C-alpha positions as CSV (number, residue, x, y, z in Angstrom):
1,M,8.0,-34.3,13.0
2,G,7.3,-32.6,9.7
3,V,9.6,-30.4,7.6
4,P,10.3,-27.0,9.0
5,K,9.2,-24.1,6.8
6,D,11.9,-22.1,5.0
7,L,11.3,-18.4,5.4
8,N,14.0,-17.7,2.8
9,N,11.4,-18.7,0.3
10,P,9.4,-15.6,-0.4
11,A,6.2,-17.5,-1.1
12,V,6.5,-19.3,2.3
13,Y,7.2,-16.0,4.1
14,A,4.2,-14.5,2.5
15,E,2.0,-17.4,3.5
16,A,3.3,-17.2,7.0
17,L,2.2,-13.6,7.2
18,V,-1.2,-14.5,6.0
19,R,-1.5,-17.4,8.5
20,A,-0.5,-15.0,11.3
21,V,-3.5,-12.8,10.4
22,L,-6.0,-15.5,9.9
23,A,-5.1,-17.5,13.1
24,P,-3.1,-15.2,15.4
25,S,-2.0,-17.8,17.8
26,R,1.7,-17.9,18.6
27,E,1.6,-21.6,19.5
28,W,-0.3,-22.7,16.4
29,L,1.9,-20.5,14.1
30,A,5.1,-21.9,15.8
31,D,3.9,-25.4,15.2
32,W,3.3,-24.6,11.5
33,L,6.7,-23.1,11.1
34,A,8.4,-26.0,12.8
35,G,6.3,-28.6,10.8
36,A,5.0,-29.9,14.1
37,E,1.3,-29.6,13.5
38,E,0.7,-33.3,14.1
39,M,2.7,-33.5,17.3
40,S,1.1,-33.9,20.7
41,A,1.4,-31.2,23.2
42,K,3.9,-33.3,25.1
43,G,6.0,-33.8,22.0
44,R,6.0,-30.1,21.2
45,A,7.1,-29.3,24.7
46,E,10.1,-31.7,24.4
47,Y,11.1,-30.5,20.9
48,P,14.4,-28.7,21.5
49,F,13.8,-25.7,19.2
50,Q,10.2,-24.9,20.2
51,Q,11.3,-21.7,21.9
52,W,12.8,-20.4,18.7
53,Y,9.7,-21.1,16.7
54,L,7.7,-19.3,19.3
55,Y,10.0,-16.4,18.8
56,F,9.5,-16.6,15.0
57,A,5.8,-16.6,15.6
58,D,6.0,-13.5,17.8
59,R,8.0,-11.7,15.2
60,L,5.5,-12.6,12.4
61,L,2.6,-11.5,14.5
62,D,4.3,-8.1,14.9
63,M,5.1,-7.8,11.1
64,M,1.8,-9.2,9.7
65,P,-0.3,-6.8,7.6
66,Q,-3.1,-5.7,9.9
67,P,-6.4,-5.4,7.9
68,E,-7.8,-2.8,10.4
69,L,-4.7,-0.7,9.9
70,G,-4.9,-0.7,6.1
71,F,-2.7,-3.8,6.0
72,H,0.2,-2.0,7.7
73,P,2.0,-3.8,10.6
74,R,1.5,-2.7,14.2
75,P,4.5,-1.2,16.1
76,K,7.1,-3.8,16.9
77,R,7.5,-5.2,20.4
78,A,11.0,-5.7,21.9
79,V,11.2,-9.5,21.9
80,A,14.7,-10.9,22.5
81,A,15.8,-13.9,20.4
82,P,16.6,-17.0,22.3
83,K,20.3,-17.6,22.4
84,V,22.4,-20.8,22.8
85,G,26.1,-20.7,22.6
86,R,28.1,-23.2,20.6
87,N,29.5,-24.6,23.8
88,D,26.3,-24.5,25.9
89,P,24.4,-27.7,26.6
90,C,22.1,-28.6,23.8
91,P,18.5,-27.8,24.6
92,C,17.4,-31.3,23.5
93,G,18.7,-32.6,26.8
94,S,21.3,-35.0,25.4
95,G,24.1,-33.7,27.7
96,K,26.2,-32.9,24.7
97,K,27.4,-29.4,23.7
98,Y,25.2,-27.6,21.2
99,K,27.9,-27.6,18.6
100,Q,28.2,-31.4,18.9
101,C,24.5,-32.1,18.8
102,H,21.8,-30.1,17.0
103,L,23.8,-27.1,15.7
104,E,24.5,-28.5,12.3
105,Q,21.4,-30.7,11.9
106,E,18.7,-29.9,9.4
107,E,16.1,-29.3,12.1
108,S,18.3,-26.6,13.7
109,P,16.7,-23.3,12.5
110,D,18.3,-20.1,11.4
111,W,16.4,-17.9,13.8
112,K,17.5,-14.5,12.5
113,I,14.2,-13.4,10.9
114,G,14.2,-9.9,9.3
115,S,11.4,-7.7,8.1
116,P,9.7,-8.9,4.9
117,T,10.7,-7.2,1.7
118,P,8.2,-5.0,-0.2
119,T,7.7,-7.9,-2.6
120,I,6.9,-10.4,0.1
121,R,4.5,-7.9,1.8
122,A,2.7,-7.2,-1.5
123,M,2.3,-11.0,-2.1
124,A,0.9,-11.5,1.4
125,V,-1.6,-8.6,1.1
126,A,-2.8,-9.8,-2.3
127,K,-3.4,-13.3,-0.9
128,L,-4.8,-12.1,2.3
129,V,-7.5,-10.0,0.8
130,H,-9.0,-13.0,-0.9
131,E,-9.0,-15.0,2.4
132,L,-10.8,-12.4,4.5
133,P,-14.6,-12.4,4.9
134,L,-16.4,-9.4,3.3
135,A,-17.4,-8.1,6.7
136,R,-13.8,-7.7,7.6
137,L,-12.9,-6.2,4.3
138,D,-15.6,-3.5,4.8
139,K,-13.8,-2.3,7.9
140,I,-10.5,-1.6,6.1
141,P,-9.6,2.1,6.1
142,V,-9.4,2.7,2.4
143,G,-7.3,5.8,2.9
144,L,-4.5,3.8,4.5
145,A,-4.6,0.8,2.1
146,S,-2.0,0.4,-0.7
147,P,-3.1,0.2,-4.4
148,I,-2.4,-3.5,-4.3
149,A,-4.9,-4.0,-1.5
150,L,-7.5,-1.8,-3.1
151,T,-7.4,-3.6,-6.5
152,E,-7.6,-7.0,-4.8
153,M,-10.5,-5.8,-2.7
154,A,-12.2,-4.5,-5.8
155,A,-11.8,-7.9,-7.4
156,V,-13.4,-9.6,-4.4
157,Y,-16.3,-7.1,-4.4
158,Q,-16.9,-7.6,-8.1
159,D,-16.9,-11.4,-7.6
160,N,-19.5,-10.9,-4.9
161,G,-21.8,-8.7,-7.0
162,R,-20.8,-5.4,-5.4
163,L,-19.9,-3.8,-8.7
164,E,-20.2,-0.1,-7.6
165,D,-17.9,-0.8,-4.6
166,A,-15.4,-2.4,-7.0
167,L,-15.6,0.6,-9.4
168,T,-15.1,3.1,-6.6
169,L,-11.9,1.3,-5.4
170,I,-10.4,0.9,-8.9
171,K,-11.1,4.6,-9.7
172,K,-9.3,5.6,-6.6
173,V,-6.2,3.6,-7.7
174,L,-6.3,4.9,-11.2
175,D,-6.7,8.5,-10.1
176,G,-3.7,8.1,-7.9
177,D,0.0,8.6,-8.8
178,R,0.3,5.1,-10.4
179,Q,3.8,4.6,-8.9
180,D,3.2,1.2,-7.3
181,P,5.9,-1.1,-8.8
182,F,3.8,-4.2,-8.1
183,L,0.7,-3.2,-10.0
184,L,-0.1,-3.8,-13.7
185,Y,-2.0,-0.6,-14.4
186,D,-2.9,-1.6,-18.0
187,Y,-4.7,-4.7,-16.5
188,W,-6.7,-2.6,-14.1
189,I,-7.5,-0.1,-16.9
190,A,-9.1,-3.0,-18.8
191,R,-10.9,-4.2,-15.7
192,Y,-12.4,-0.7,-15.0
193,A,-13.6,-0.3,-18.6
194,E,-15.1,-3.8,-18.5
195,W,-16.9,-3.3,-15.2
196,L,-18.3,0.0,-16.5
197,V,-19.8,-1.9,-19.4
198,E,-21.1,-4.5,-16.9
199,A,-22.7,-1.7,-15.0
200,G,-24.5,-0.5,-18.1
201,R,-22.2,2.6,-18.5
202,E,-20.7,1.8,-21.9
203,K,-20.3,5.4,-23.0
204,E,-18.5,6.2,-19.8
205,G,-16.2,3.2,-20.4
206,E,-15.5,4.3,-23.9
207,Q,-14.7,7.9,-22.8
208,F,-12.5,6.6,-20.0
209,L,-10.4,4.6,-22.4
210,M,-10.1,7.5,-24.9
211,D,-8.9,9.7,-22.0
212,E,-6.4,7.1,-21.0
213,Y,-5.1,6.9,-24.6
214,D,-4.7,10.7,-24.8
215,H,-3.0,11.0,-21.4
216,P,-1.4,7.6,-20.5
217,R,0.1,7.3,-17.0
218,G,1.9,4.2,-15.9
219,V,1.1,2.5,-19.2
220,H,2.1,2.9,-22.9
221,A,-0.4,4.4,-25.3
222,W,-0.4,1.3,-27.4
223,Q,-1.5,-0.8,-24.4
224,V,-4.6,1.4,-24.1
225,A,-5.1,1.1,-27.8
226,Q,-5.2,-2.6,-27.3
227,K,-7.9,-2.2,-24.6
228,L,-9.9,0.0,-27.0
229,A,-9.7,-2.6,-29.7
230,A,-11.0,-5.3,-27.3
231,F,-13.7,-2.9,-26.1
232,Y,-15.0,-2.3,-29.6
233,I,-14.9,-6.0,-30.5
234,D,-16.9,-6.7,-27.4
235,Q,-19.4,-4.0,-28.5
236,G,-19.6,-5.4,-32.1
237,D,-18.0,-2.2,-33.6
238,L,-15.5,-3.9,-35.8
239,E,-14.6,-0.8,-37.8
240,N,-13.4,1.1,-34.8
241,A,-11.8,-2.1,-33.5
242,E,-9.7,-2.4,-36.6
243,T,-8.4,1.1,-36.2
244,W,-7.2,0.5,-32.6
245,V,-5.8,-3.0,-33.4
246,E,-3.5,-1.3,-36.0
247,T,-2.6,1.4,-33.5
248,A,-1.7,-1.3,-30.9
249,L,0.4,-3.2,-33.5
250,E,2.3,0.0,-34.4
251,G,3.2,0.4,-30.8
252,D,4.3,-3.3,-30.3
253,K,4.5,-5.5,-33.3
254,K,5.6,-8.5,-31.2
255,N,2.8,-8.5,-28.7
256,P,0.9,-11.8,-29.2
257,F,-2.4,-10.4,-28.0
258,N,-2.3,-7.7,-30.6
259,H,-2.0,-10.4,-33.3
260,Y,-4.7,-12.4,-31.7
261,L,-7.1,-9.4,-31.9
262,K,-6.1,-8.9,-35.5
263,G,-6.9,-12.5,-36.2
264,M,-10.3,-12.2,-34.6
265,L,-11.2,-9.2,-36.9
266,A,-10.2,-11.2,-40.0
267,H,-12.1,-14.2,-38.5
268,F,-15.3,-12.1,-38.1
269,D,-15.0,-11.1,-41.8
270,E,-14.5,-14.7,-42.8
271,M,-11.0,-14.0,-44.2
272,W,-9.9,-17.4,-43.1
273,D,-6.3,-17.4,-44.3
274,A,-5.6,-14.0,-42.9
275,A,-7.1,-15.0,-39.6
276,V,-4.9,-18.1,-39.4
277,A,-1.8,-16.1,-40.3
278,S,-2.5,-13.7,-37.5
279,Y,-3.2,-16.5,-35.0
280,Q,0.1,-18.1,-36.0
281,Q,1.9,-14.8,-35.3
282,A,0.3,-14.7,-31.9
283,I,1.6,-18.2,-31.2
284,H,5.0,-17.3,-32.5
285,F,5.3,-14.3,-30.1
286,S,3.7,-15.9,-27.1
287,D,7.2,-16.9,-25.8
288,R,7.3,-13.4,-24.3
289,F,4.9,-14.6,-21.7
290,R,5.6,-16.6,-18.5
291,A,5.0,-20.4,-18.9
292,E,1.5,-20.4,-17.4
293,E,0.3,-17.5,-19.5
294,Q,2.0,-18.9,-22.6
295,A,0.1,-22.1,-22.2
296,Y,-3.2,-20.3,-21.8
297,M,-2.5,-18.1,-24.7
298,K,-1.7,-21.0,-27.0
299,H,-4.8,-22.8,-25.9
300,L,-6.9,-19.7,-26.6
301,V,-5.3,-19.0,-30.0
302,N,-5.2,-22.6,-31.1
303,E,-8.9,-23.0,-30.5
304,A,-9.7,-19.9,-32.6
305,M,-7.2,-21.0,-35.3
306,T,-8.8,-24.5,-35.5
307,R,-12.2,-22.8,-36.1
308,A,-10.7,-20.5,-38.8
309,E,-9.0,-23.5,-40.5
310,N,-12.4,-25.3,-40.5
311,R,-14.1,-22.1,-41.9
312,Q,-16.1,-22.0,-38.7
313,S,-17.3,-18.6,-37.4
314,L,-16.5,-17.4,-34.0
315,D,-20.2,-16.6,-33.5
316,E,-21.2,-20.3,-33.6
317,E,-21.8,-22.3,-30.5
318,E,-18.7,-21.3,-28.5
319,E,-19.2,-17.5,-29.0
320,E,-18.5,-16.8,-25.3
321,E,-15.0,-18.0,-25.4
322,G,-14.2,-16.2,-28.7
323,T,-15.9,-12.9,-28.2
324,E,-17.1,-12.2,-24.7
325,G,-13.7,-13.4,-23.5
326,V,-12.0,-10.5,-25.3
327,E,-13.1,-8.1,-22.6
328,G,-13.6,-10.8,-20.1
329,E,-11.4,-12.1,-17.3
330,E,-9.5,-14.8,-19.1
331,V,-8.4,-12.9,-22.1
332,D,-7.7,-9.7,-20.2
333,E,-5.2,-11.6,-18.2
334,M,-3.4,-12.0,-21.5
335,E,-3.6,-8.3,-22.3
336,G,-1.2,-7.4,-19.6
337,A,1.0,-10.4,-19.8
338,G,3.5,-9.0,-22.2
339,D,4.6,-6.4,-19.6
340,T,4.6,-8.3,-16.3
341,E,7.6,-6.9,-14.5
342,G,5.6,-5.3,-11.9
343,A,3.0,-7.9,-11.1
344,V,2.5,-9.3,-7.6
345,G,4.0,-12.7,-7.2
346,Q,6.0,-12.6,-10.4
347,R,9.1,-11.2,-8.7
348,D,9.2,-13.8,-6.0
349,E,12.4,-15.2,-7.3
350,D,13.9,-11.7,-7.7
351,A,17.1,-11.0,-5.7
352,E,15.1,-8.5,-3.6
353,G,12.6,-11.2,-2.7
354,T,15.1,-14.0,-1.9
355,Q,18.0,-12.2,-0.3
356,G,16.5,-9.4,1.7
357,N,14.1,-11.2,4.0
358,R,16.7,-12.2,6.6
359,Q,18.9,-9.9,8.6
């Protein structure tokens, strides 16, 4: 017998919802919850708490985000929870009272499963989108899907070469009210501009960012200035890039990515000492990031700083990592990292995520 899953853990709960969608078998899901995947059919039948895990499975199948419903759950069925009183015979067949047998043992489950919190549901939807085949994603009613679902679908489409589909979905999200607490809108602003460039629509990307700067919604103006700086570096327009780097720094002098961009500009101009100084500032302020992002940021900046210290241009040999990355996927992950309160999966240890998932 394996270790039963703990649905008080938001990540486990989210994974359970994803598994319910991908393999909607109550028996299989019950086995996974109980940690009984390796047991024989006879062993499972004799396991004293199988009926409760089947009940858990039924509840999860009701609450799972249905792709064909825009990732909303179907109406709940009235399924009664199994009940065993403290003084009833233990279902393991020992002949002892439940309270004297399995009630206090680790394998005895807490079978009161409540509806998933918004945090857990957002985590599940984000993960699920990347697990579904494209043919199934294509059947999702866009008008019913949440911004989280739409952005993740856009990422999948872009990864699969369906750039126009990706752009359409991101535009729908950015044209919306931008009230989703789990979405980093500055990250998707950067993605949209980058994908417009990828589609050969550079002028449209530039105008989009300018409009966003003039009328920011769900983001700070300095965050859009940061995106404009990265955009112009990517386009090789260092004069405009410098203007927007300074604007971004005026908005947030402690954002490490702003200092990294400033270091890149000095680096391109072969102002080696100034580049190193800016890179050092980026490292200094990188503790604002989560551990994983901080490690990546330090790797990114240290590599650039080593090149500056050796009087080596960013354009030599490893240009892709130094310049294309500015508006590419890896570095853009850093652009939003200083303001990650609303990101999916980053609030899985929040009180809402760990306390509200059981009734």
